[in-house]
FIMAR-300615 format. One record per residue (C-alpha): residue in three letters; x, z, y. Coordinates in steps of 0.25 Angstrom, whole numbers, padded with zeros to 4 digits, always signed. Each point is the difference from the previous one (the first is absolute). Example, Ala and Ser with C-alpha at 12.3 -4.5 7.8 and 13.67 -1.06 7.14 Angstrom:
# residues 2
ALA+0049+0031-0018 SER+0006-0002+0014 
# end
This chain:
# residues 921
MET+0000-0001+0000 SER+0005-0003+0013 HIS-0001+0008+0012 SER-0001-0003+0014 SER+0010+0014+0002 GLN+0014-0011+0004 PHE-0005-0003+0013 PRO+0000+0007+0010 LYS-0014+0010+0005 ILE-0007+0002+0013 PRO-0010+0008+0006 PHE-0015-0005+0002 GLY+0001+0001+0014 GLU+0013-0008+0000 VAL-0009-0012-0007 LEU-0011+0000+0012 LYS+0013-0004+0010 ARG+0008-0009-0009 ILE-0015-0008-0002 ASN+0001+0000+0014 ALA+0012-0006+0001 GLY-0003-0013-0009 ALA+0003+0008-0014 THR-0006-0006-0013 VAL-0006+0011-0008 ILE-0004-0003-0015 THR-0011+0009-0008 PRO-0002-0002-0017 ASN-0015-0004+0004 ARG-0011-0005+0010 ARG-0006+0012+0004 LEU+0012+0008+0003 ALA+0004-0011+0009 LEU-0013+0001+0008 ALA+0001+0013+0000 LEU+0012+0000+0006 LYS-0003-0011+0012 ALA-0012+0008+0003 ARG+0009+0013+0004 PHE+0010-0008+0008 ASN-0012-0006+0007 GLN-0006+0012+0003 GLU+0014+0005+0005 GLN-0001-0011+0011 ILE-0012+0004+0004 ASN+0003+0013+0001 GLY+0012-0001+0007 LYS-0007-0009+0011 ALA+0007-0012-0004 ALA-0008-0012+0006 THR+0006-0012-0009 TRP+0010+0002-0014 TYR+0003-0010-0010 THR-0009-0001-0012 ALA+0010+0010-0010 ASP+0005-0008-0012 VAL-0004+0008-0010 LEU-0003-0005-0015 PRO+0002+0001-0014 LEU+0013-0004-0006 THR-0008-0009-0009 SER-0004-0008+0012 LEU+0014+0001+0008 ILE+0007-0007-0013 GLU-0014-0012+0002 ARG+0003-0001+0013 ILE+0014-0002+0000 TYR-0001-0009-0011 PHE-0011-0009+0007 ASN+0009+0000+0014 ALA+0011-0006-0009 LEU-0010-0010-0008 TYR-0002-0006+0014 SER+0012+0000+0007 LYS+0013-0011-0001 GLN+0001+0006-0014 ALA-0015-0004-0005 LEU+0004-0009-0011 THR+0010+0010-0008 LEU-0010+0011-0004 PRO-0008-0001-0011 LEU-0014+0000+0002 LEU-0007+0014-0001 LEU-0013+0002-0010 SER-0011+0008+0004 ALA-0006+0012-0008 ALA-0010-0009-0007 GLN+0010-0012-0003 GLU+0008+0008-0006 GLN-0010+0007-0010 VAL-0006-0015-0003 LEU+0013-0006-0004 TRP+0005+0015-0009 GLU-0014-0002-0008 SER+0004-0017-0001 VAL+0014+0006-0004 ILE-0005+0010-0010 GLN-0012-0010-0006 SER+0009-0011-0003 SER+0010+0009-0009 ALA-0001+0005-0013 ALA-0002+0013+0002 GLY-0011-0003+0010 LYS-0008-0008-0009 SER-0005+0014-0009 LEU-0005+0007+0013 LEU-0014+0001+0003 GLN+0004+0006+0016 ILE+0010-0010+0006 PRO-0005+0005+0016 GLN+0004+0013-0005 THR+0009-0003-0006 ALA+0007-0008+0011 GLN-0003+0010+0010 SER+0009+0011-0009 ALA+0010-0010-0001 ARG+0000-0004+0014 GLU+0001+0015+0006 ALA+0012+0003-0011 TRP+0007-0013+0006 GLN-0001+0007+0014 LEU+0004+0014-0006 ALA+0012-0006-0007 HIS+0006-0006+0016 ALA-0005+0010+0006 TRP+0007+0011-0007 GLN+0013-0009-0005 LEU-0005+0001-0014 LYS+0004-0015-0007 ARG+0016+0003-0001 HIS-0004+0012-0010 PHE-0008-0006-0009 ARG+0009-0003-0011 ASP+0003+0015+0000 PHE-0013+0005-0006 TYR-0005-0009-0013 PRO-0013-0006+0003 ASN-0012+0002-0006 GLU-0011-0013-0003 ASP-0007+0003+0013 VAL+0014-0001+0009 LYS+0005-0012-0008 ALA-0013-0009+0003 PHE+0002+0005+0015 LEU+0015-0005+0000 ASP-0004-0014-0005 TRP-0012-0001+0010 ALA+0010+0006+0011 GLU+0009-0010-0004 SER-0010-0012+0001 TYR-0005+0005+0013 GLN+0012+0000+0005 HIS+0003-0014-0005 ILE-0012-0006+0007 THR+0001+0008+0013 GLU+0016-0005+0001 ARG-0003-0014-0003 ASN-0013-0001+0009 GLY+0008+0006+0013 GLN-0008+0012-0002 THR+0002+0015+0003 ASP-0010+0014-0001 GLN+0000+0012+0006 ALA+0007+0009-0010 ARG+0013-0012+0003 ILE-0002-0001+0013 GLY+0008+0013+0005 ASP+0013-0004-0008 LEU-0001-0014+0006 LEU-0001+0005+0013 THR+0012+0010-0002 GLU+0007-0010-0004 HIS+0000-0011+0010 TYR-0004+0010+0011 GLU+0012-0002+0008 SER+0000-0016-0002 LEU-0014+0000+0006 ASP-0004-0006+0014 ILE-0010+0012+0006 LYS-0001+0011+0008 LYS+0007+0012-0005 PRO-0006+0016+0001 LEU+0011+0008+0007 SER-0008+0012-0005 LEU-0007+0005-0010 ILE-0007+0011-0004 CYS-0006+0003-0015 TYR-0012+0010+0004 GLY-0006+0008-0011 PHE+0007-0005-0011 ASP+0001+0010-0013 VAL+0008-0011-0009 ILE+0004-0013+0003 ALA+0003-0009-0011 PRO+0013-0006-0002 GLN-0001-0012+0001 SER-0005+0003+0015 ILE+0011+0009+0001 ALA+0008-0013-0001 PHE-0006-0005+0011 LEU+0001+0010+0008 ASN+0015+0002-0002 LYS+0001-0016+0004 LEU-0006+0004+0012 ALA+0007+0011+0003 ALA+0013-0009-0004 ILE-0003-0010+0011 GLY+0000+0010+0011 CYS-0015+0004+0000 GLU-0001+0015+0000 VAL-0010+0006-0010 VAL-0005+0014+0002 THR-0010+0008-0010 ALA-0012+0009+0007 SER-0009+0010-0004 SER-0015+0001+0004 ALA-0002+0011+0012 MET-0008+0010-0010 SER+0010-0003-0009 GLN+0011+0007+0009 ALA-0010+0009+0008 ARG+0005+0014-0003 PHE-0014+0009+0002 LEU-0007+0009-0011 ASN-0013-0007-0006 SER-0012+0006-0006 ILE+0000-0005-0016 GLN-0011+0004-0009 ARG-0004-0005-0012 VAL-0014-0001-0004 GLU-0009-0001-0013 ASN-0013-0009-0001 ILE-0010+0000-0010 SER+0002-0017-0003 SER+0006-0011+0007 ARG-0012-0002+0008 ASP-0001+0014+0005 GLU+0013-0004+0005 ILE-0001-0010+0007 TYR-0013+0005+0007 GLN+0008+0012+0005 ALA+0010-0008+0005 ALA-0009-0010+0006 VAL-0008+0012+0009 TRP+0014+0008+0003 ALA+0004-0014+0005 ARG-0011-0001+0010 ALA+0002+0014+0004 LYS+0013-0003+0004 VAL-0005-0012+0006 GLU-0009+0005+0009 ALA+0008+0013+0004 ASP+0010-0009+0007 HIS-0002-0018+0000 ALA+0014-0003+0002 VAL+0003+0009-0013 ARG+0007-0009-0010 VAL-0006+0003-0017 GLY+0007-0004-0012 ILE-0007-0001-0013 VAL+0009-0003-0010 VAL-0005-0004-0013 PRO+0010-0003-0012 ALA-0011-0008-0011 LEU-0006-0007+0014 ALA-0005-0013-0007 ASN-0006+0007-0010 TYR-0009+0009+0010 ARG-0001-0010+0013 SER-0015-0004-0002 ALA-0002+0017-0001 LEU+0008+0003+0012 MET-0009-0011+0008 ARG-0013+0005-0005 ILE+0002+0014+0003 PHE+0009-0001+0011 THR-0011-0009+0007 THR-0011+0011-0004 VAL+0007+0010+0008 MET+0006-0006+0011 GLN-0014-0006+0003 PRO-0009+0009-0004 ASP-0013-0007+0008 ILE-0009-0009-0008 ARG-0003-0007+0009 PHE+0014-0009+0001 ALA-0005-0005-0013 LEU-0011-0007+0005 PRO-0001-0015+0002 SER-0001-0002+0014 ALA+0010+0011+0004 THR+0013-0001+0005 HIS+0010+0004-0009 PRO+0013+0008+0007 VAL+0014+0000-0005 VAL+0001+0010-0010 PRO+0013+0011+0004 PHE+0007-0003-0012 ASN+0009-0012-0008 ILE+0002-0001-0014 SER+0014-0008-0001 LEU-0001-0006-0012 GLY-0009-0013+0001 LEU-0010-0007-0009 ALA+0003-0012-0009 LEU-0006-0010+0008 THR-0007-0005-0012 SER-0009+0012+0003 TYR-0006-0003+0012 PRO-0012-0006-0001 LEU+0002-0011+0010 ILE+0012-0005-0011 GLU-0008+0004-0013 SER-0011-0010+0007 ALA+0011-0011+0001 LEU+0006+0002-0014 VAL-0014-0001-0007 VAL-0003-0014+0009 LEU+0014-0006-0005 ALA+0000+0006-0015 LEU-0016-0007-0001 LEU+0005-0012+0003 ASP+0011+0001-0014 ARG-0008+0008-0008 GLU-0010+0010-0004 VAL-0001+0013+0007 GLU-0004+0014-0003 PHE-0016+0002+0006 SER+0002+0012+0006 ARG+0011-0007+0009 VAL-0008-0011+0002 SER-0014+0009+0004 HIS+0009+0007+0012 TRP+0005-0014+0003 LEU-0015-0002+0003 ARG-0003+0009+0008 SER+0012+0001+0008 PRO+0002-0001+0017 PHE+0009-0012-0002 LEU-0007-0010-0004 ALA-0007-0012+0007 GLY-0013+0003+0004 ALA+0002+0015-0006 GLU-0009+0007+0011 ALA-0012-0010+0002 GLU-0003+0000-0017 MET+0006+0015-0002 GLU-0012+0006-0006 GLN-0004-0012-0008 ARG+0012-0002-0005 ALA+0000+0016-0005 LEU-0013-0003-0006 LEU+0005-0013-0006 ASP+0011+0009-0006 MET-0011+0007-0007 ARG-0005-0011-0006 ILE+0010-0008-0006 ARG+0007+0012-0005 ARG-0010+0001-0011 TYR+0004-0013-0006 ALA+0014+0002+0003 GLU+0012+0002-0009 PRO+0013+0010+0002 VAL+0008-0013+0005 ILE-0006-0011+0006 SER+0006-0014+0004 LEU-0004-0009+0014 GLU-0010-0010-0008 ARG-0008+0012-0006 LEU-0001+0008+0013 LEU-0006-0012+0006 VAL-0011-0002-0011 LEU-0002+0016+0000 ILE-0005-0002+0016 GLN-0006-0012-0001 GLN-0010+0005-0011 ALA-0001+0014+0008 GLY-0004-0008+0012 GLY+0012-0001+0009 GLN-0003-0014+0005 THR-0012+0008+0008 ASP+0006+0013+0002 CYS+0013-0003+0003 PRO+0004-0014+0004 VAL+0012+0003+0005 LEU+0006+0007-0011 LEU-0005-0012-0010 GLN+0006-0009+0009 ARG+0014+0004+0002 LEU+0002+0002-0015 SER-0005-0013-0002 VAL+0009-0006+0010 LEU+0012+0009-0009 ALA-0004-0005-0014 ALA+0000-0013+0007 PHE+0015+0001+0005 ARG+0005+0006-0013 GLN-0005-0013-0006 THR+0006-0009+0011 GLN+0010+0004+0006 LEU+0008+0013-0008 PRO+0013-0004-0006 ARG+0003+0005-0015 SER+0016+0001+0005 GLU+0006+0000+0012 SER+0010+0008+0008 HIS-0001+0012+0007 THR+0000-0007+0015 VAL-0012-0009-0004 PHE-0009+0012-0006 ALA+0006+0008+0012 ARG-0010-0011+0009 ILE-0010-0001-0012 ILE-0003+0015+0001 PRO-0006+0000+0015 GLU-0007-0012-0003 VAL-0007+0009-0010 LEU-0004+0011+0008 GLN-0005-0008+0010 ILE-0011-0007-0008 VAL-0006+0014-0002 GLY+0001+0004+0012 PHE+0012+0009-0001 PRO+0004+0013+0008 GLY-0017-0002+0002 GLU-0008-0001+0013 ARG+0000+0014+0008 SER+0012+0004+0006 LEU+0011+0007-0005 ASP+0003+0014+0003 SER+0014+0005+0002 THR+0005+0002-0015 GLU-0006-0013-0003 TYR+0005-0008+0009 GLN+0015+0007-0004 THR-0005-0003-0016 VAL-0002-0014+0005 SER+0014-0003+0006 LYS+0006+0006-0012 TRP-0006-0009-0009 GLN+0004-0013+0009 ALA+0015+0006-0001 LEU-0003+0001-0015 ILE-0003-0013-0001 ALA+0012-0005+0007 ASP+0008+0007-0009 PHE-0007-0006-0011 ALA+0005-0014+0003 THR+0014+0005+0000 LEU+0000+0003-0015 ASP+0005-0015-0001 HIS+0013+0003+0002 VAL+0001+0005-0015 SER-0014-0006-0007 ALA-0001-0014+0002 LYS-0015-0003-0004 THR-0009+0010-0006 SER-0017-0001-0005 TYR-0011+0004+0008 HIS-0002+0012-0009 GLU+0014+0005+0001 ALA+0001-0003+0016 ILE-0012+0010+0002 ARG+0005+0010-0011 ARG+0015+0001+0009 LEU-0009+0001+0011 LYS-0008+0010-0005 ARG+0013+0009-0005 ILE+0006-0003+0013 ALA-0010+0006+0008 GLY-0002+0012-0010 ASP+0015+0004+0002 THR-0001+0000+0015 LEU-0004+0013+0007 PHE-0008-0002+0011 GLN-0003+0012+0011 PRO-0007-0006+0013 GLU+0007+0005+0013 THR-0008+0013+0007 PRO+0003+0008+0012 GLU+0011+0011-0001 VAL-0007+0011-0005 PRO+0005+0016-0003 ILE-0003+0001-0013 GLN+0009-0009-0009 ILE-0003+0001-0016 LEU+0014-0006-0007 GLY+0006-0001-0014 VAL+0013+0008-0002 LEU+0009-0012+0003 GLU-0006-0003+0013 ALA+0001+0014+0004 ALA+0013+0003+0000 GLU+0007+0003+0010 MET-0014+0000+0009 GLU-0001+0009+0012 PHE-0014+0009-0002 ASP-0005+0012+0009 TYR-0008+0004-0014 LEU+0003-0006-0013 TRP-0009+0002-0012 VAL+0006-0004-0013 MET-0012+0000-0013 GLY+0002-0003-0014 LEU+0012+0008-0003 SER-0005+0004-0015 ASP+0011+0001-0010 GLU-0006-0014-0006 GLN+0003-0008+0012 TRP+0011+0007+0007 PRO+0012-0005-0002 LEU-0002-0014+0000 ARG+0000-0005-0015 ALA+0012-0009-0003 ARG-0002-0015+0000 PRO+0012-0006-0005 ASN-0002-0015+0000 PRO+0001-0005-0016 PHE+0007-0012+0002 LEU+0012+0009+0006 PRO+0008+0009-0011 PRO-0005+0013+0002 GLU+0016+0006-0001 LEU+0004-0009+0011 GLN-0013+0004+0008 ARG+0005+0015-0002 LYS+0013-0003+0003 ALA-0002-0008+0013 ARG-0009+0011+0005 LEU-0012-0008+0004 PRO-0011+0010+0007 LEU-0012-0001-0011 GLY+0011-0006-0011 SER-0001+0012-0010 THR-0005+0015+0002 LEU+0011+0008+0007 GLU+0002-0010+0010 SER-0015-0002+0001 SER-0002+0016+0002 ALA+0012+0000+0010 TYR-0007-0009+0009 CYS-0012+0006+0001 GLN+0008+0012+0003 ARG+0007-0006+0011 LEU-0015-0004+0005 THR-0005+0014-0002 ASP+0011+0006+0010 GLY-0004-0010+0009 TRP-0014+0004+0000 LEU+0004+0016+0003 SER+0006-0004+0013 GLY-0009-0011+0003 ALA-0010+0006+0010 LYS-0004+0013+0005 GLU-0009+0003-0010 VAL+0000-0005-0012 ILE-0010+0002-0013 LEU+0004-0006-0014 SER-0013+0002-0009 TYR-0003-0004-0015 PRO-0014+0000-0008 LYS-0002+0009-0010 TYR-0006-0008-0010 SER+0001-0015-0002 ASP-0010-0011+0002 ASP+0002-0004-0014 ARG-0012-0001-0009 ASP+0003+0016-0006 GLY+0004+0005+0013 HIS+0012+0009-0006 GLU+0008+0009+0008 LEU+0012-0004+0010 LYS+0010+0008+0005 PRO+0010-0002+0014 SER+0010-0009-0001 PRO+0013+0007-0003 LEU+0007-0005+0013 ILE-0010+0007+0008 GLN-0003+0014-0010 SER+0010+0007+0011 VAL-0010-0004+0013 PRO-0007+0013+0000 GLN-0015+0000-0003 GLY-0010-0001+0011 LYS-0014+0000+0004 LEU-0006-0009+0012 THR-0012+0003+0007 LEU-0005-0012+0005 PRO-0011-0002+0010 LEU-0014-0004-0005 ILE-0005-0016+0004 THR-0013-0001+0006 GLN-0007-0012-0006 HIS-0012-0010+0006 ARG-0009+0006-0013 ASP+0002+0015+0006 LEU-0002-0002+0014 ILE-0013-0006-0004 VAL-0003+0013-0009 GLN+0004+0008+0011 SER-0008-0006+0012 CYS-0013+0000-0007 GLU-0010+0008-0011 LEU-0002-0008-0011 GLU-0012-0001-0005 ARG-0003-0007-0015 ILE-0010-0010-0003 GLU-0003-0006-0013 ASP-0002-0013+0002 ASN-0006-0006-0013 GLN-0011-0007+0003 ALA+0001-0014+0004 PRO-0011-0007+0007 PRO-0012-0004-0010 LEU-0001-0015-0005 ASP-0008-0007+0007 LYS-0014-0006-0007 GLY+0007-0017+0002 THR+0012+0005-0007 MET-0007+0008-0010 THR-0011-0013-0003 GLN+0011-0011+0000 GLY+0009+0005-0009 ILE+0012+0008+0001 LYS+0014-0005-0006 GLY+0006+0007-0013 GLY-0011-0002-0008 THR-0002+0012-0008 SER+0013+0006+0002 VAL-0006+0004+0013 ILE-0006+0010-0011 LYS+0010+0002-0007 ASP+0009+0005+0013 TYR-0010+0008+0005 ALA-0001+0009-0013 ALA+0016+0002+0001 CYS+0000+0003+0014 PRO-0010-0001+0009 PHE+0013-0002+0011 ARG+0006-0011-0009 ALA-0012-0010+0000 TRP-0002+0003+0016 ALA+0014-0005+0001 LYS-0001-0011-0009 HIS-0015-0006+0004 ARG-0002+0004+0012 LEU+0013-0002+0007 HIS+0005-0010-0008 ILE+0014+0008-0004 LYS+0007-0007-0013 ASN+0015+0002-0005 GLN+0008-0010-0001 ASP+0003-0006-0012 VAL+0015-0002-0005 PRO+0004-0012-0005 HIS+0003+0001-0017 VAL+0006-0008-0010 GLY-0007-0007-0009 LEU-0018+0005-0002 ASN-0005+0013+0004 ALA-0011+0008-0008 MET-0010-0004+0010 GLU+0005-0013-0002 ARG+0000-0001-0014 GLY-0013+0006-0001 SER-0005-0011+0007 LEU+0006-0009-0010 VAL-0009+0006-0011 HIS-0012+0001+0008 GLN-0001-0015+0003 VAL+0005-0004-0015 LEU-0012+0008-0006 ALA-0009-0005+0011 GLN+0003-0013-0004 LEU-0002+0003-0016 TRP-0013+0005+0001 ARG-0006-0011+0010 GLN+0003-0009-0011 LEU-0003+0009-0013 GLN-0012+0006+0007 THR-0006+0009-0013 LYS+0006+0008-0011 GLU-0004-0012-0010 ALA+0008-0007+0007 LEU+0012+0007-0002 ASP-0003+0002-0015 ALA-0001-0015-0002 ILE+0012-0007+0007 SER+0012-0003-0007 ASP+0014+0006+0002 ASP+0005-0014+0005 ASP-0013-0003+0008 LEU+0004+0016+0006 GLU+0014-0002+0001 ASN-0002-0012+0009 MET-0010+0007+0009 LEU+0009+0013+0002 THR+0012-0009+0002 SER-0009-0009+0011 ALA-0006+0011+0006 ALA+0013+0009+0002 SER+0007-0014+0004 SER-0011-0002+0012 ALA+0002+0014+0003 VAL+0013+0001+0002 LEU+0001-0014+0008 GLN-0009+0006+0010 MET+0007+0011+0002 ARG+0013-0008+0002 GLN-0005-0004+0012 TYR+0003+0012+0006 ARG+0012+0005-0008 PRO+0007-0012-0003 VAL+0014+0006-0004 ALA-0006+0013-0007 LEU-0008-0012-0008 SER+0011-0011-0002 GLY+0006-0007-0013 ARG+0000+0008-0010 PHE-0005+0012+0007 ALA-0013-0005-0001 GLN+0000-0005-0015 VAL+0003+0015-0003 GLU-0010+0005+0008 GLN-0010-0009-0006 ARG+0004+0004-0014 ARG-0003+0014+0004 LEU-0015-0003+0005 VAL-0002-0009-0012 ARG+0005+0012-0009 LEU-0008+0011+0007 ALA-0012-0008+0002 ARG-0001-0003-0014 GLU+0002+0015-0006 TRP-0011+0004+0009 LEU-0009-0010-0003 ALA+0003+0007-0016 GLU-0006+0011+0006 GLU-0011-0007+0006 LYS-0004-0005-0015 LYS-0002+0014-0004 ARG-0012+0000+0009 GLY-0017-0005-0004 HIS-0005-0011+0006 PHE+0001+0000+0015 MET+0000-0011+0012 VAL+0008+0000+0014 ILE-0010-0005+0010 ALA+0012+0004+0012 THR+0013-0002+0001 GLU+0008+0003+0013 GLU-0013+0000+0008 LYS-0001+0004+0015 ARG-0012+0009+0001 THR-0005+0009+0013 ILE-0002+0015-0001 ARG-0008+0008+0007 ILE+0002+0015+0001 GLY-0008+0006+0008 ASP+0003-0006+0014 LEU+0013-0006-0005 VAL+0001-0012-0002 LEU+0011-0005-0010 SER+0006-0011-0005 ALA+0005-0002-0017 ARG+0005-0009-0009 LEU-0005+0006-0015 ASP+0012-0006-0012 ARG-0013-0001-0008 VAL-0014+0004-0006 ASP-0004-0001-0014 GLU-0014-0003-0004 LEU-0003+0007-0016 GLU-0009-0001-0010 ASP-0011+0006+0005 GLY+0001-0005+0014 GLN+0009+0013+0006 HIS+0011-0002+0008 ILE+0013+0006+0001 VAL+0010-0002+0013 ILE+0015-0001-0005 ASP+0011+0001+0009 TYR+0014-0005-0007 LYS+0012+0010+0003 THR+0015-0004-0005 SER+0003+0015+0000 LYS-0009+0011-0009 GLN-0011+0006+0007 SER-0009+0013-0001 ILE-0014+0002+0001 GLN+0004+0012+0007 THR+0003-0008+0014 MET-0014-0004-0001 LEU-0007+0012+0003 GLY-0002+0012+0007 GLU-0005+0000+0017 ARG+0015-0007+0004 PRO+0003-0008-0010 ASP+0014-0008-0002 GLU-0006-0011-0006 PRO-0015-0005+0005 GLN+0002-0014-0002 LEU-0009-0001-0012 PRO-0010+0012+0005 LEU-0002-0008+0012 TYR-0003-0011-0007 LEU-0009+0005-0012 VAL-0008+0006+0013 MET-0002-0013+0006 THR-0004-0006-0013 GLU-0010+0011+0000 GLU-0007-0003+0011 THR+0001-0015-0002 GLN-0012+0005-0012 GLN+0010-0006-0011 GLN+0003+0008-0012 ALA+0013+0007+0000 ALA+0007+0006-0014 GLY+0013+0005+0007 VAL+0011-0003+0007 ALA+0014-0002-0007 PHE+0016-0001+0004 ALA+0006-0011-0010 ALA+0013+0006-0002 ILE+0009-0013-0003 LYS+0013+0005-0002 ARG+0009-0005-0014 GLY-0001+0011-0010 ASP-0011+0008+0008 MET-0012-0008-0001 GLY-0014+0004+0002 PHE-0010+0005+0008 ALA-0003+0013+0008 ALA-0014+0000+0003 ILE-0013+0009+0004 VAL-0013-0005-0006 ARG-0014+0001-0003 ASP+0000+0000-0015 ALA+0011+0001-0012 ASP+0008-0012-0006 LEU-0002-0010+0012 LEU+0014-0002+0002 PRO+0009+0001-0012 GLY+0004+0017-0002 VAL-0008+0004+0013 LYS-0008+0012-0001 ALA-0014+0001+0006 PHE+0001+0007+0014 SER-0007+0012-0005 GLN+0011+0003-0011 LEU+0011+0000+0010 ASN+0004+0014+0007 ALA+0001-0005+0014 CYS-0013-0006+0001 LYS-0007+0014-0006 GLN-0007+0004+0011 PHE-0009-0013+0001 ASP-0013+0003-0009 THR-0002-0016+0001 TRP+0005-0014+0003 GLU-0008-0001+0012 ASP+0005+0014+0005 LEU+0014-0005-0001 VAL-0003-0013+0009 ALA-0008+0008+0009 ALA+0012+0009+0003 TRP+0009-0011+0001 ARG-0009-0007+0011 GLN+0000+0013+0007 TYR+0014+0004+0000 LEU+0004-0015+0004 THR-0011+0000+0010 ASN+0005+0012+0006 LEU+0015-0004-0001 ALA-0007-0014+0009 MET-0007+0009+0009 GLY+0013+0008+0003 PHE+0007-0013+0002 CYS-0009-0004+0010 SER-0001+0013+0007 GLY+0013+0000+0005 ASP+0006+0011-0009 ALA+0016-0003+0001 ARG+0005+0013-0002 VAL+0014+0002-0009 ASN-0007+0006-0013 PRO+0007-0007-0013 LYS-0008+0003-0012 ASN+0013+0006-0009 PHE+0010+0006+0009 PRO+0012-0007-0001 ALA-0003-0008-0013 THR-0010-0009+0010 CYS+0010-0002+0009 GLU+0012-0004-0007 TYR-0001-0015+0000 CYS-0009+0001+0014 ASP+0003-0011+0010 MET-0003+0008+0010 GLN+0008+0013+0001 LEU+0008-0003+0011 PHE-0013-0002+0009 CYS-0006+0013-0005 ARG+0013+0008-0002 ILE-0008+0010-0010 HIS+0014+0004-0004 GLU+0002+0004+0015 ARG-0014+0010-0006 ILE+0001+0006-0011 GLY-0006+0014+0000 ASP-0009-0005+0011 ASN-0015+0003+0000 SER-0002-0014+0001 ILE+0004-0005-0014 GLU-0009+0005-0009 GLN+0005+0003-0014 GLY-0013-0010-0007 ASP-0004+0005-0013 GLU-0004-0007-0010 ASN-0011-0008+0005 GLY+0008-0002+0013 
# end
């Protein structure tokens, strides 16, 4: 490990004077450079200076790049190799690995290339290449050495270099470069400088540049500060406590500088953003669409991947749709995004369109299939702009999209494609979105330069590379300077704060775990003392960071969670690096939230709002959508019926692979309906030959599959249709064997639509089947593809009221009803579950009087009268506007209910408004 102690050290006050005198300052990272530049500017303002030169403060890597580009555009430009960008390096490493013998067996070449590129950089930064032969290489190291040799040969042949070698290049030729050279250089805030950088600095010193080092003002300060260790219950509680603490510091002094350091910042970024935003802006009015959002007083140093921004995701979905199928979840968000043409004018219509097409969509969807679904769902009328843009997009793919071209050509095509769909939308972009678009445009320009390492590529590969580049690009929109900085451990090194909180310092997270590169010999990494190359060096590195925190502010809090975030929630201990810090207990102020202010300002009055306006006479007589499910839902819970059939709230369908249970059941209904329209009687079933029956079954199954294929072409394509057809034939044949056990009957109705009047309520119903027996009695049959119980038809709130409704309707039309039956059509469990007037009307079915569930009824007429009364009561309750949250059997009734988020029943457990139903409701 190479330290910077070989160079003279100056105090921090001297740093600012030398900056003012024209010295250049280099830092380990960009954030520290910005902080020092802001400190210098503030010093000039405090000194009443009217004007001053801009401070020349930048990261070391930026200085090396600046020198390179100055030399590149000088008279000696032809002697310097071309510097590859990070994206170009990645593509070149992928190409080298893919074409190697070892790479042919790899599944994750991009990830392997990233690790190999990192190994290449470490090998040069720490000057490890000369020592490789001192250690016996394992298989990974041997593969890397082969790749590195090929990579170096290709770049030298093409006159190229990279970030790993540019430092060595400048060190070797610096004296001969025709550029302005710095006279004074200050290394600010470095803990460790790699040997490659030391060699570069030595070269600067050798040609007359004064090289000195300096630490931050805080690290050089000598004052007594408050340090304590704090234990929190969980990481969430730890973040909340830190947010409240930081808010209190800012409220006490608006000019204060507060640092929040999080070792695993990437893991907790979302939680940090959410909790800090809640604590800093507790007023719920800021969440309203028309509200003016103020700048939050905190900033998180770690940006998000560019692909995480909705605007970029919208662009990538369009580009992907041109080439392949895309996950429907992504397409669904894209259809409703504001970054398309017509998004504002068709906003509501597109949301409804998404609800309709997802019923027939597959989990992945192509552009052609999307167009078909939109047209079937009425997109021509509701969303003409969307349909027109997608049609143009499909035509563009057919006529103008090349299969293979250079990256430069695809870089020109990509904006054309996005322009077709109206990207980035019609409304004005906010600051974050505007910066994101600018970053995207720069990314496309960088993408075009890949031609330097890869001449031609397919469209699919081009978009894959573009998405990977965007995923590897961390982007943080610029914001005004704020008092609270949330940082990772590397960004926080040498930063100056008035107050500092370091969280997550449990024994599992601190010190950081060693991360040796797999393509470098482990012994070599330990010998070179790479900061995270071994457990020993990782511990020493984290110890130095910890020591820096202890003197990094006037008040320092080191915290850790008592329990882990894992499912087991096991107990954690403080890191051994902070166990010597005295344990403390914070007393934090209470944060008053907007809800609390409302509660404090008024007297709350509780109102049971469970009565909706009654149905008007016109709606009741004209019929209400939903059929018999209105009564079924009201029997289960009045609120469910009100929400689904009065408010028309519907849960989103989830696209699925193949056919779901409902669709399979629908196919069975269609096949049996076609069969009995042809057979009609039991005698016809007995008389038909096996061959004729097989032909009839095959024809009915084929017709049903063909009809459903119009809506689910992917699920019923090719062999899938044949498999489903054979299943239907086999299932129907097995069911007909049960039908042959019956006596004489005639099927007088199949899939027949009828109107049911129950009390004042008119409902539309569809009867699966009605059979007429030899004595003229009728049995109403409902097909089910699962086993059923007659208990579901009984009680004041029946779970399955359809059949009793049909029977009551039949009685009112003066027909002789003998009973109702579920026909369970399930392989291996065929049969009837029925409530009938007399025994032996159906195979194995007893008379109602022999059933324990019907013992309370003396006659068949009493049972029918009870059904009529129960169903009429349910209809009257629905018509009256009863909207109570009153599930029949809580929590079983609510388990698969779509309205849980609406009624929020789980927030009301134990409330008197939830009535636990007995066996009758």
